[in-house]
Every structure is written in structure tokens, then in C-alpha cells.
C-alpha positions as CSV (number, residue, x, y, z in Angstrom):
1,X,0.0,0.0,0.0
2,X,1.4,3.4,-1.0
3,X,1.5,6.1,1.6
4,X,0.0,9.4,0.6
5,X,2.1,12.5,1.2
6,X,0.5,15.0,3.5
7,X,-0.7,18.2,1.9
8,X,0.8,21.5,3.2
9,X,-2.6,22.5,4.6
10,X,-2.7,19.2,6.5
11,X,0.8,19.8,7.9
12,X,-0.2,23.2,9.2
13,X,-3.4,21.7,10.7
14,X,-1.4,19.0,12.5
15,X,1.0,21.7,13.7
16,X,-1.9,23.6,15.2
17,X,-3.0,20.4,17.1
18,X,0.5,19.9,18.3
19,X,0.7,23.5,19.5
20,X,-2.6,23.1,21.4
21,X,-1.5,19.8,23.0
22,X,1.8,21.4,24.1
23,X,0.0,24.4,25.5
24,X,-2.5,22.3,27.4
25,X,0.2,20.1,28.8
26,X,2.0,23.2,30.0
27,X,-1.1,24.3,31.9
28,X,-2.5,27.0,29.6
29,X,-6.2,27.5,30.3
30,X,-8.8,26.6,27.6
31,X,-9.9,30.3,27.4
32,X,-6.4,31.5,26.7
33,X,-5.8,28.7,24.2
34,X,-9.0,29.6,22.4
35,X,-7.7,33.2,22.1
36,X,-4.3,32.0,20.8
37,X,-5.9,29.8,18.2
38,X,-8.4,32.4,17.1
39,X,-11.5,30.6,18.3
40,X,-14.4,32.9,19.1
41,X,-15.9,30.4,21.5
42,X,-13.8,28.7,24.2
43,X,-16.4,25.9,24.3
44,X,-15.4,24.9,20.7
45,X,-11.8,24.7,21.8
46,X,-12.8,22.6,24.8
47,X,-14.8,20.2,22.6
48,X,-11.9,19.7,20.3
49,X,-9.0,19.5,22.8
50,X,-10.6,18.3,26.1
51,X,-9.1,14.8,25.6
52,X,-5.6,16.4,25.6
53,X,-5.9,18.1,29.0
54,X,-3.8,16.5,31.8
55,X,-5.7,14.6,34.5
56,X,-7.4,17.0,36.8
57,X,-7.4,14.9,40.0
58,X,-3.6,15.0,40.4
59,X,-3.5,18.7,39.4
60,X,-6.2,19.5,42.0
61,X,-4.3,17.6,44.7
62,X,-1.1,19.5,43.8
63,X,-2.8,22.8,43.8
64,X,-4.2,22.4,47.3
65,X,-1.0,20.9,48.6
66,X,1.0,23.9,47.2
67,X,-1.5,26.4,48.7
68,X,-1.3,24.8,52.1
69,X,2.5,24.6,51.9
70,X,2.6,20.9,52.8
71,X,5.9,19.2,52.1
72,X,5.6,16.8,49.1
73,X,6.6,13.8,51.3
74,X,3.7,14.5,53.6
75,X,1.3,15.2,50.8
76,X,1.9,11.9,49.1
77,X,1.9,9.8,52.3
78,X,5.6,8.8,52.2
79,X,6.6,10.9,55.2
80,X,5.4,12.2,58.5
81,X,4.8,15.6,60.0
82,X,7.4,16.6,62.5
83,X,5.9,17.4,65.9
84,X,2.6,15.7,65.2
């Protein structure tokens, strides 16, 4: 089976998807990404790229741990709190 070469427009489209995935992995918000991509409606961006967002459970745990200044070893259960 012969492989079909990608058209220039397809290459640019793939580059846009790659850019979006890198931005989401880096923590850029959907609303910001929508603006960067030129989407009028962030809901469209969310529908297209939601599957690329990193897991929210671990991100949520890290956010609250960071806010409460808990040492990582205590937050993940591998250590103990001194003086407790």
C-alpha cells in the first residue's frame, strides 16, 4: 500500500493540534488557548481539545498541597509531619 504524502494544509493543521497539546500540557487555560488559536468560543476549543488536558485529579491535589505549603513527602503519604 502506498502512503499518501501530507498536503501542506494538513501539515499546518497538524502543527496547530501539536501546538494546542503542548500548551494544554503546559497548563495553559482553555480560554487562553482559544484566544491564541483564534477561536471565538472557548467551548469549541474545549470540545476539540478536552481529551488532551492532563488529569485534573492530580493537578487538583497538587494545587491544594501547594497552597497549604505541605511538604511533598507528607502530601503523598511517604513521610510524617514533625511534631505531630
